[in-house]
C-alpha positions in Angstrom: -143.7 -97.9 -108.9 -145.4 -95.4 -106.5 -149.2 -95.6 -106.6 -150.6 -92.0 -106.4 -154.2 -92.9 -106.9 -156.4 -95.9 -107.2 -160.1 -96.4 -107.6 -162.3 -97.4 -104.6 -163.3 -100.6 -106.6 -159.6 -101.5 -106.8 -159.2 -101.0 -103.1 -162.2 -103.2 -102.5 -160.7 -105.9 -104.8 -157.4 -105.8 -102.9 -159.3 -106.2 -99.6 -161.4 -109.0 -101.0 -158.3 -110.8 -102.3 -156.9 -110.9 -98.7 -160.1 -111.5 -96.9 -161.2 -114.4 -99.0 -157.9 -116.0 -99.9 -157.8 -119.7 -99.4 -155.0 -120.2 -96.9 -155.5 -124.0 -96.9 -154.2 -125.5 -93.7 -152.7 -122.1 -92.7 -154.7 -119.8 -90.5 -153.8 -116.6 -92.3 -155.2 -113.2 -91.5 -158.7 -114.5 -91.0 -157.5 -116.0 -87.6 -156.9 -112.5 -86.3 -160.4 -111.2 -87.1 -163.9 -112.2 -86.3 -164.7 -113.1 -90.0 -163.6 -112.6 -93.5 -165.5 -109.4 -94.0 -163.6 -107.9 -91.1 -160.3 -108.8 -92.9 -161.6 -107.1 -96.0 -162.5 -104.0 -94.0 -159.1 -103.8 -92.3 -157.2 -104.3 -95.6 -159.2 -101.6 -97.4 -158.5 -99.2 -94.5 -154.8 -100.2 -94.6 -154.6 -99.6 -98.4 -156.3 -96.1 -98.0 -153.8 -95.3 -95.1 -150.6 -96.2 -97.1 -152.0 -94.5 -100.2 -152.6 -91.3 -98.3 -149.0 -91.1 -97.1 -147.4 -92.3 -100.3 -146.2 -95.7 -99.1 -148.2 -97.8 -101.6 -146.2 -99.3 -104.5 -147.1 -101.7 -107.3 -144.9 -104.3 -108.9 -145.9 -103.3 -112.4 -147.8 -100.7 -114.4 -150.7 -103.3 -114.6 -151.0 -103.4 -110.8 -150.5 -107.2 -110.5 -149.1 -106.9 -107.0 -148.7 -104.3 -104.3 -146.4 -103.6 -101.5 -146.5 -101.0 -98.8 -143.3 -99.6 -97.4 -141.8 -96.5 -95.9 -138.2 -95.5 -95.7 -136.5 -94.9 -92.4 -137.5 -91.6 -91.0 -140.8 -91.4 -92.9 -143.7 -91.1 -90.5 -147.3 -92.1 -90.8 -149.4 -89.0 -90.7 -152.2 -88.5 -88.2 -154.6 -88.2 -91.2 -153.5 -91.6 -92.6 -153.6 -93.3 -89.1 -157.1 -92.0 -88.6 -158.1 -93.6 -91.9 -156.7 -96.9 -90.8 -158.4 -96.7 -87.4 -161.7 -96.0 -89.1 -161.2 -99.0 -91.2 -160.7 -101.2 -88.1 -163.8 -99.9 -86.4 
């Protein structure tokens, strides 16, 4: 299901789930960033980016899982890319 809007708290929850996930022996996303909060910040920016361009989908009406995808030919807008870049800085 396409997600058309989501609360800022929910975006923060998604970011926190990625940033503080216990990867066990695996390095996970935390190995790409300086710390877990940097992962949270990036993921929140990513969620805002894909939400802006209509690429965020959920696996159910209850929002138990999310996936971001675009179809061939769909482009990421400058506005959405700027949101992601701000999330990285």
